[in-house]
C-alpha positions as a Markdown table, in Angstrom:
| # | Residue | x | y | z |
|---|---|---|---|---|
| 1 | Met | 0.5 | -0.1 | -0.5 |
| 2 | Lys | 2.6 | 2.2 | 1.0 |
| 3 | Leu | 4.4 | 1.9 | -2.1 |
| 4 | Leu | 1.4 | 2.5 | -4.0 |
| 5 | Arg | 0.6 | 6.3 | -2.3 |
| 6 | Arg | 4.4 | 6.8 | -3.2 |
| 7 | Ala | 3.6 | 6.5 | -7.2 |
| 8 | Leu | 1.1 | 8.4 | -7.3 |
| 9 | Leu | 2.5 | 10.6 | -5.2 |
| 10 | Ala | 5.3 | 11.1 | -7.7 |
| 11 | Leu | 2.9 | 11.3 | -10.9 |
| 12 | Gly | 0.4 | 13.5 | -9.1 |
| 13 | Leu | 4.0 | 16.0 | -8.5 |
| 14 | Ala | 5.0 | 14.9 | -12.4 |
| 15 | Gly | 1.9 | 16.1 | -13.6 |
| 16 | Leu | 2.1 | 19.0 | -11.6 |
| 17 | Val | 5.2 | 20.3 | -13.0 |
| 18 | Ala | 4.8 | 19.8 | -16.4 |
| 19 | Ala | 1.3 | 22.1 | -16.3 |
| 20 | Val | 2.9 | 24.8 | -14.4 |
| 21 | Val | 6.1 | 24.1 | -17.5 |
| 22 | Arg | 3.0 | 23.8 | -19.6 |
| 23 | Val | 0.7 | 27.3 | -18.4 |
| 24 | Arg | 4.6 | 29.4 | -18.1 |
| 25 | Gly | 5.6 | 28.3 | -21.5 |
| 26 | Thr | 9.1 | 29.7 | -23.0 |
| 27 | Gly | 8.1 | 33.1 | -24.2 |
| 28 | Gly | 10.3 | 35.0 | -26.2 |
| 29 | Thr | 9.7 | 37.0 | -29.1 |
| 30 | Pro | 8.8 | 35.2 | -32.3 |
| 31 | Pro | 11.3 | 35.5 | -35.1 |
| 32 | Gln | 11.3 | 38.8 | -37.1 |
| 33 | Gly | 12.8 | 37.8 | -40.2 |
| 34 | Gly | 11.5 | 35.1 | -42.3 |
| 35 | Gly | 8.6 | 33.0 | -44.0 |
| 36 | Trp | 7.0 | 33.0 | -47.1 |
| 37 | Arg | 7.1 | 35.1 | -50.4 |
| 38 | Glu | 5.7 | 35.2 | -53.6 |
| 39 | Leu | 8.2 | 33.7 | -56.2 |
| 40 | Thr | 8.3 | 34.7 | -59.8 |
| 41 | Gly | 10.0 | 34.5 | -62.9 |
| 42 | Pro | 12.8 | 31.3 | -63.0 |
| 43 | Asp | 12.3 | 31.1 | -59.2 |
| 44 | Leu | 8.9 | 28.6 | -60.3 |
| 45 | Arg | 10.4 | 26.2 | -61.6 |
């Protein structure tokens, strides 16, 4: 019974940590360059 309680506690803590990391995220700013560009002339090949 003690082993089961410890396993459930460990799973609960892991879930809590995962939820905190997911909610906080990494933040930062999105990339400012790159992306799609329209192709013209020889680029269409």
